[in-house]
Steps between C-alpha positions, in 0.01 A plus 500: 500500500629845410451771764577871475549695823477879498712625787842355578516611862519262794145374442542444126836326540364275773206395284734443205727276707209282612363467147840412356548230763170353384621482141329806352641754256517847657553851363564788744419852379603822676573854383742573784859404407578450870241221512661303219702254707556209268735332747217469755275303266739379229262251343237762422478717192537872574363804320581862588179669389184676615230234532232767449619562144360298209837501324661343808235231523539429129870450561415268787274298265225509760264316267714190560449512876258275683510718812588861574574611856484872575723515807625858517468718809268741316130412475449726197774317311363160599153590375628634167718193445205272582267682262750495213587134557136394486357732232794548263673163526226262616706355785289221655596565863585837658603522864548841660654619825295740712724741690242727659192317632291809422557427129393136516153577363660598168663160451227326302427372151438856379874555543590157365580351842418132554650471848583787735749432778498743791782433745336688791170318444674164465702551818195602701305206356773258603493641853122458511526152356746400772278608788145468367284189532153510352553834323535537126832659398550645153848408372498623141273671251460381141382784279335290232164375618516704821621195693721467807718234655369463855590281796319379808618273780212275597404534867437189710148608592368544146233260381697425184765297684466140383296596193602372157607770254241374250221539755563870567272743313776741398390843381499559125813658354722339765746214468686313773845457347720376785484358850812543714499246779783422741755645260368308200341653192191306393308532175144467626287219363130450553551221752749693716366617834565835663692497826550755777808709436490451123622803308260533207600703196229619263476702184179694551312789347525799729125527544490138626759540775251588775277206405800268499619620841152452646486145362841408638414646839228235515 
């Protein structure tokens, strides 16, 4: 898979390193000469250019990329890169970094963003997830389809404990994707039963979150 990353700062380089270790082809783009540190990520391709310029993205052959990651420290730049990647080059998957949580509402399909990653929101969600039992915690927002990745740790006193997954009347527009139990990741099947302490991960439409939380509270 070919991935272009706009922003070769610490965040962009870290993402590039992970992707390269997983066997992907990575191009790092940055307009700041001081950010072009080939020796830090030697296996990546590097391009000194402004990712907000069409000529730069043409040079980067963005139409060949399967994923574009807008990872700069400037929300305006990330939004412009996302929009150009999606509308001008038809990139299938666009992931964008949210620097200021106040701007998160802009990161949607109107700006070409498929997945918005807000570090402050993610950190607070992980704190909530670590201490909350029986409360729905939003981990990540997917712009397309207005869906979120949400998590809930099943309390011992809920009526769903011992119930088969297939027997639960899940709300529409929700999908149970993973059960984390005693350090194991389980792909839920219809015959699996829910147990106290299970961490349940769902992809759910935002308007169904309250209904889902009420159901899981039992």
